N, C-alpha and C positions, 0 to 999 in steps of 0.2 A: 428710609419705614415701610417699606412694601416686605422690604426683608425677614422686619420683626414680627411682622405682619402674621409672611409667610413660616417664617420661621415654631413661631406659637402658635397658628395653626398644623402645622405636621408634632408639635408636641403635642397637642389637645388632641387628637388624633391616636397618635401612638398610649398614653393615655386613657382613652377612648373601647384601644381595640385590649389591653389588657385588661380593662374592666373587665369588658367580656369577656376573657379570659376565667378571670376568676371566678367568677359571679356560677360557667357552665362548671367551672372545680369544687368549689362548694358545690350547688347543686349536685356530680356527680360524686360526693362525696358524702352524704347524706343521701343516697341511693343505700351505696352503698351497705355503711351503717344499718339503713334498714333493713335491709337483707344479711347480712353479718345477724342482727336481734332477733329476727325471724328463722333461719338456719341453727343454730342455737336454742331454739322454742323445737323447736321440732327433735333435737336431736336430744335436751335432756324429754321428750315425753316418748319418742321411743324409750327412751331408755326405765322410763320408770314403767311402763310399756313395761316393756321381757322383765323389767326386778320383778314383780307381780307373777306376772308369766312360772319366770324360778320357785317360785315362794307355794304357788299350788301346786304346779306337778307335787312339792319334798310334801304338800302335807295331805295331795290323794298317794303319793304312794304311801308315806306312813300310812294313811289309813286305809291303803291293801293291806297295810303285810300283816298291821290288826285286824282285818278280820282276820287272814293266812291264819293267823295263830292260834287266832275263838276257836276258827270250822275245827284246822286240824285235833287245838286241844278238847273240843265237846265232840265230834266222831272217831277220833281213836286213844279219844282219854282216857 
């Protein structure tokens, strides 16, 4: 009877150890998923900012070239 109790105790101890490892793995995976989502959000925000900046530069160039042509046609016209 004692051997059975010892075996049962060892099995339960192993299961407890595995349970702890699985819990730690789940916590780690959840943290990694959160970090990944934050990273992707940051990348998206930076991309949107770069896109807006690009369109502003194109618009300013268009306004600048238009003003240059208007001034040239008025002065030298």
